[in-house]
Structure formats: structure tokens, C-alpha cells
ZAMARGU-4260 file (C-alpha; in steps of 0.2 Angstrom, whole numbers, plus 5000, padded with zeros to 4 digits):
<rodrens>
0) 5000/5000/5000 | 5014/5012/5005 | 5023/5008/4988 | 5007/5012/4979 | 5005/5029/4988
5) 5024/5033/4984 | 5020/5029/4965 | 5005/5040/4965 | 5015/5054/4973 | 5029/5052/4960
10) 5016/5051/4946 | 5008/5067/4952 | 5024/5076/4953 | 5029/5071/4935 | 5012/5078/4929
15) 5014/5094/4938 | 5032/5096/4931 | 5026/5093/4914 | 5011/5104/4915 | 5022/5118/4922
20) 5036/5116/4909 | 5036/5129/4895 | 5027/5123/4880 | 5033/5137/4868 | 5050/5140/4860
25) 5049/5158/4866 | 5039/5167/4879 | 5041/5186/4880 | 5035/5198/4893 | 5039/5216/4888
30) 5032/5231/4899 | 5025/5245/4888 | 5021/5233/4873 | 5003/5232/4877 | 4992/5224/4863
35) 5001/5225/4847 | 5006/5215/4831 | 5024/5209/4832 | 5033/5209/4814 | 5045/5194/4813
40) 5059/5192/4800 | 5070/5176/4801 | 5082/5166/4791 | 5091/5149/4793 | 5108/5153/4799
45) 5116/5141/4786 | 5108/5152/4772 | 5110/5169/4778 | 5125/5172/4767 | 5115/5171/4751
50) 5097/5174/4755 | 5089/5189/4746 | 5073/5191/4757 | 5071/5185/4775 | 5056/5174/4779
55) 5042/5184/4788 | 5029/5180/4801 | 5017/5190/4813 | 5013/5187/4831 | 4999/5195/4841
60) 5005/5202/4858 | 4992/5204/4872 | 4994/5213/4889 | 5013/5215/4886 | 5016/5196/4882
65) 5018/5186/4866 | 5023/5168/4863 | 5031/5160/4847 | 5035/5143/4841 | 5041/5143/4823
70) 5041/5127/4813 | 5060/5125/4810 | 5072/5111/4808 | 5088/5120/4810 | 5095/5136/4820
75) 5088/5153/4814 | 5092/5171/4817 | 5075/5180/4821 | 5072/5198/4822 | 5056/5204/4831
80) 5048/5222/4830 | 5033/5229/4838 | 5022/5237/4824 | 5017/5251/4835 | 5035/5255/4840
85) 5038/5261/4822 | 5040/5280/4819 | 5032/5288/4804 | 5043/5298/4792 | 5037/5314/4785
90) 5035/5306/4768 | 5023/5293/4776 | 5035/5278/4776 | 5038/5269/4793 | 5055/5269/4801
95) 5059/5254/4811 | 5075/5257/4821 | 5086/5242/4825 | 5087/5249/4843 | 5069/5243/4845
100) 5072/5226/4838 | 5072/5210/4848 | 5086/5199/4841 | 5087/5180/4845 | 5095/5164/4839
105) 5082/5150/4840 | 5085/5132/4839 | 5072/5118/4837 | 5073/5112/4855 | 5075/5129/4863
110) 5064/5135/4878 | 5068/5154/4879 | 5060/5167/4890 | 5062/5186/4888 | 5059/5200/4900
115) 5060/5218/4895 | 5054/5236/4894 | 5050/5246/4878 | 5056/5263/4879 | 5053/5278/4868
120) 5069/5275/4857 | 5075/5258/4862 | 5070/5241/4868 | 5078/5234/4884 | 5078/5216/4887
125) 5086/5200/4894 | 5085/5182/4890 | 5086/5165/4899 | 5088/5148/4891 | 5103/5151/4879
130) 5121/5156/4882 | 5121/5164/4865 | 5106/5175/4868 | 5111/5179/4886 | 5128/5185/4881
135) 5120/5195/4866 | 5109/5204/4879 | 5124/5208/4890 | 5134/5216/4876 | 5119/5225/4870
140) 5115/5232/4887 | 5132/5241/4887 | 5128/5252/4873 | 5109/5252/4869 | 5104/5267/4879
145) 5118/5278/4871 | 5115/5270/4854 | 5097/5275/4854 | 5103/5293/4852 | 5105/5289/4834
150) 5086/5286/4833 | 5082/5304/4839 | 5095/5311/4827 | 5088/5302/4812 | 5070/5309/4816
155) 5078/5326/4818 | 5087/5324/4801 | 5070/5319/4793 | 5062/5334/4800 | 5075/5346/4794
160) 5077/5338/4776 | 5058/5342/4774 | 5060/5360/4779 | 5075/5363/4768 | 5087/5366/4782
165) 5105/5371/4779 | 5114/5356/4772 | 5129/5359/4783 | 5118/5357/4798 | 5111/5341/4791
170) 5128/5334/4787 | 5134/5338/4805 | 5120/5328/4811 | 5124/5313/4800 | 5141/5313/4807
175) 5134/5313/4825 | 5122/5299/4820 | 5136/5288/4813 | 5146/5290/4829 | 5131/5283/4839
180) 5129/5269/4827 | 5147/5264/4829 | 5145/5261/4848 | 5137/5243/4845 | 5151/5238/4834
185) 5164/5244/4846 | 5156/5233/4860 | 5154/5218/4849 | 5173/5219/4844 | 5178/5220/4862
190) 5168/5204/4865 | 5176/5195/4850 | 5194/5199/4856 | 5190/5190/4873 | 5179/5176/4866
195) 5186/5167/4851 | 5178/5151/4858 | 5161/5158/4858 | 5148/5156/4844 | 5142/5174/4847
200) 5159/5180/4841 | 5156/5172/4824 | 5140/5181/4823 | 5147/5197/4828 | 5162/5195/4816
205) 5150/5193/4801 | 5144/5211/4806 | 5161/5219/4806 | 5169/5227/4791 | 5179/5216/4780
210) 5196/5221/4786 | 5191/5218/4804 | 5184/5201/4799 | 5200/5195/4790 | 5210/5202/4805
215) 5202/5191/4818 | 5194/5176/4808 | 5209/5165/4810 | 5208/5167/4829 | 5191/5159/4830
220) 5193/5141/4837 | 5190/5127/4824 | 5173/5122/4832 | 5166/5140/4831 | 5174/5144/4813
225) 5165/5128/4807 | 5149/5130/4817 | 5132/5137/4813 | 5139/5153/4805 | 5152/5145/4794
230) 5143/5148/4778 | 5141/5167/4782 | 5159/5168/4788 | 5165/5160/4772 | 5154/5171/4762
235) 5162/5187/4770 | 5179/5180/4767 | 5175/5178/4749 | 5168/5195/4748 | 5185/5201/4755
240) 5195/5192/4742 | 5184/5199/4728 | 5186/5216/4735 | 5205/5215/4735 | 5205/5207/4717
245) 5194/5221/4711 | 5206/5234/4719 | 5220/5226/4708 | 5209/5225/4693 | 5203/5243/4693
250) 5220/5250/4686 | 5217/5239/4670 | 5199/5244/4667 | 5202/5262/4660 | 5201/5270/4643
255) 5212/5262/4629 | 5216/5246/4639 | 5211/5229/4631 | 5196/5222/4639 | 5198/5205/4648
260) 5190/5190/4640 | 5177/5180/4649 | 5167/5164/4646 | 5150/5164/4654 | 5134/5153/4653
265) 5121/5161/4641 | 5102/5160/4644 | 5101/5147/4630 | 5113/5136/4641 | 5128/5136/4630
270) 5145/5145/4634 | 5147/5163/4628 | 5164/5170/4625 | 5167/5189/4623 | 5181/5186/4611
275) 5169/5177/4599 | 5162/5194/4595 | 5170/5201/4579 | 5170/5217/4570 | 5157/5225/4582
280) 5157/5238/4596 | 5152/5229/4612 | 5142/5235/4627 | 5144/5226/4643 | 5129/5229/4655
285) 5132/5223/4673 | 5115/5222/4681 | 5104/5212/4693 | 5085/5210/4695 | 5087/5216/4713
290) 5094/5233/4707 | 5080/5246/4705 | 5091/5257/4694 | 5095/5243/4682 | 5077/5239/4679
295) 5073/5257/4677 | 5086/5258/4663 | 5079/5244/4652 | 5067/5254/4642 | 5081/5266/4636
300) 5092/5251/4633 | 5079/5243/4622 | 5077/5258/4612 | 5096/5259/4609 | 5097/5240/4606
305) 5084/5242/4592 | 5093/5257/4585 | 5111/5250/4585 | 5110/5231/4586 | 5118/5229/4568
310) 5133/5238/4574 | 5134/5234/4593 | 5134/5218/4602 | 5124/5221/4618 | 5129/5209/4632
315) 5119/5209/4649 | 5129/5201/4663 | 5118/5196/4677 | 5126/5197/4694 | 5123/5191/4712
320) 5107/5181/4711 | 5100/5164/4706 | 5098/5157/4689 | 5080/5156/4691 | 5078/5174/4696
325) 5089/5179/4682 | 5079/5170/4669 | 5062/5176/4676 | 5068/5194/4675 | 5075/5193/4657
330) 5058/5186/4652 | 5048/5199/4662 | 5058/5213/4655 | 5058/5207/4637 | 5077/5208/4635
335) 5081/5203/4618 | 5100/5205/4618 | 5113/5193/4623 | 5111/5188/4641 | 5124/5179/4652
340) 5125/5175/4671 | 5141/5179/4680 | 5151/5164/4686 | 5151/5159/4705 | 5170/5154/4705
345) 5180/5169/4709 | 5193/5165/4695 | 5179/5167/4681 | 5169/5181/4690 | 5167/5195/4676
350) 5163/5208/4689 | 5180/5205/4697 | 5189/5206/4681 | 5180/5222/4677 | 5182/5230/4694
355) 5163/5232/4696 | 5159/5241/4712 | 5141/5247/4709 | 5126/5243/4698 | 5122/5246/4684
360) 5139/5248/4677 | 5140/5249/4658 | 5156/5248/4648 | 5158/5251/4629 | 5172/5242/4620
365) 5178/5246/4602 | 5179/5233/4588 | 5197/5228/4594 | 5190/5225/4612 | 5198/5241/4619
370) 5189/5250/4633 | 5181/5266/4626 | 5174/5271/4643 | 5165/5265/4659 | 5149/5272/4665
375) 5143/5269/4683 | 5125/5271/4687 | 5111/5275/4675 | 5117/5290/4665 | 5113/5299/4649
380) 5132/5300/4646 | 5132/5282/4641 | 5119/5284/4627 | 5126/5300/4621 | 5143/5292/4619
385) 5135/5278/4608 | 5127/5291/4597 | 5143/5300/4595 | 5152/5284/4590 | 5139/5277/4579
390) 5130/5292/4571
</rodrens>
């Protein structure tokens, strides 16, 4: 009988424990939140280096509290923003300052709790249930109140720009805002230098400028360098290598220099070689469907393609996106001239060969493949030059 009673007590204890255990991946209690819609953006950490648009979600907060359990099978970085915490710019567009974001790393088996307070210009919060998130909050707490001065300055700049204030005053405010924006990076770098064995250092390093990343990347211990943020770190290292190669290539992409040859995959699926073009001027148009000015320039490009296609080989070189998006954009915009997609390997990357630093960039080559000129951005000078050469 006593044994049965002991078993009953044990069973009851287990039931109580299970019923009290947190059921949701995230439970947040934030004073000042009230009843609001929480906007969520998130991405699998393994894909953050090449994802164009983060996934989105919404949560309903009630009486300062919300819960969240996303359907995930791998770690994600998630960014939460209370809708009512946004400011409205004078042009009507919302302004969502990062100082009012809740940033968390979430794993499928996590049980996290967040407590905080929503202030006028920043969100103050602390996290339990994860060393990564706990350390993130501690570093953030060292600068967030001062960093939030950048939000106030940004709102002031918005007001002054719409009242035609003196540009010198606005530029001075820009510098002050930048100084406050840098506070987070400084605290994060301090953490990195003292914690090469922590995963948070890998995340912070991805947010530093490329020179700093390369300076400290080799100091990360192997487990961290090859952990959750490996793909993002490797992507940033590749960006640095491209940057240095572009700097070297830039001195050769000038008027009168012979243009480097390239072989890239055409939209028809075969290889296209620049040097296969004979006895024609060539226009190289470096673009991407993600580039608004590139898309805006297509109607004029179509006009000039129709005008000069017998004398000029127009070549569109799509950069920094997937083959699927490239093909869709070519079809949607009705681009009839030669279309190729840039190579993924750094050795065959045409944007590196031609020292491309911004999009669109258009380059005119003469019939001997010598560079006539380089045009950065969507500019009338490019079209005027074609008229001058071919009239």
C-alpha cells in the first residue's frame, strides 16, 4: 500500500512538472508593449550568406506578452519588431529602428524566456535559456541606451530635410548619428577579442567590416569557425577576396586598355565568350533584378538595342542572384540582347575582372576590344557616347 502511495505521489509530481514546463519555444514579457502586432523576420543561419529576402511572420501580443514557436528544423536568426513601435517619416513611410528590435537565435529544441521594457527610442531586454542570447543581451545592454541617440538624430534629420534646412547642419547631424551607430560595433569587437571560443563571436564577426573580419577570423577556434555561422563567415571571406581582386583589377579597366576575355553561361545554356564577337562595338551591362536602377534603365536600353543592334553587340551580365531569378527577370523585362549570368567561381567572375563596384555599370568596347569608357549608374552620358560613336 505504501509503495502504491509513493508511486501515486511520484506520478503526480511528474504531471505537475510537465504541466508547468514551458510549451513554447519563446515566451516574452515586455512592459510597455501592450496589445500589438509583432513583425518577425527570420532566416536559417546556414543560408543567411546568400538569401535575398528573409522569411516573415506575425505574432499577436496581448497585455505585454507574446509567445512564438516557429516550425524550424535548424537554427535561425530571428528579428522581432513591435508594429506600434515604428516611427512615421514625414513622407509617410515607417521607420523601424534596429534599437527597438528583439534579436534572438532560435534552435528547434529551445525554451527561451524574455523579459524587457519598451522605451521611447529603444527596447531593453534580457534572455534566459541560451548562452548565445544571454551574452548577446549583456553586450547590447552596454551600449543600447547611448546607441538610441541615433534614433532621435535620424528623426531630427528627417524633419530638417523636409523643411529645407541648411545642408551643413544636416551633414553635421549625419556625422553625430554615425558616431552613435558605431557604439554597437565597438562593444561587439571587444567581445570578439575576449571570446574566440564563443559562437556569438562568429555572429558578431560577420557584422564587422571586411578588414576587421579578416584580421580576427583566423583566431576563432575550429569548432566555432566551422559551426552554425560557417557559411556566412566563408561568404564574407569571399567578399574580401573579391574586394582585393577588384582593387587590383581597377587599374586595368580604363580607357584604351584591352578588355579581359570571359566565358559565361548564356540564357540558352551554352557558353558565351566575349572574344567570339567580331567586327562590332560591344556594350557590357552589369546588372541584377534586385537593382532598381538597372530595371529602370531597360526601356532606354531597348530603344538603343533596336537602334544599333547591327553595329553593337549588347551583352547583359547578370550578377549576384540565382539562375531562376535571372531567367524570370529577362523574360519579364523582354530583354532581347545577349544575356549571360556571372560565374560563381572567383577565377571566372566577370565583375571581378572588370572591377565592378556598383550597379548598373555599363562599359563600351571598340571593335578591337579596347575600353572606350566606363559608366557607373544609369546615366545619359552612356547613350550620348553611343550616338557619338555610331552616328
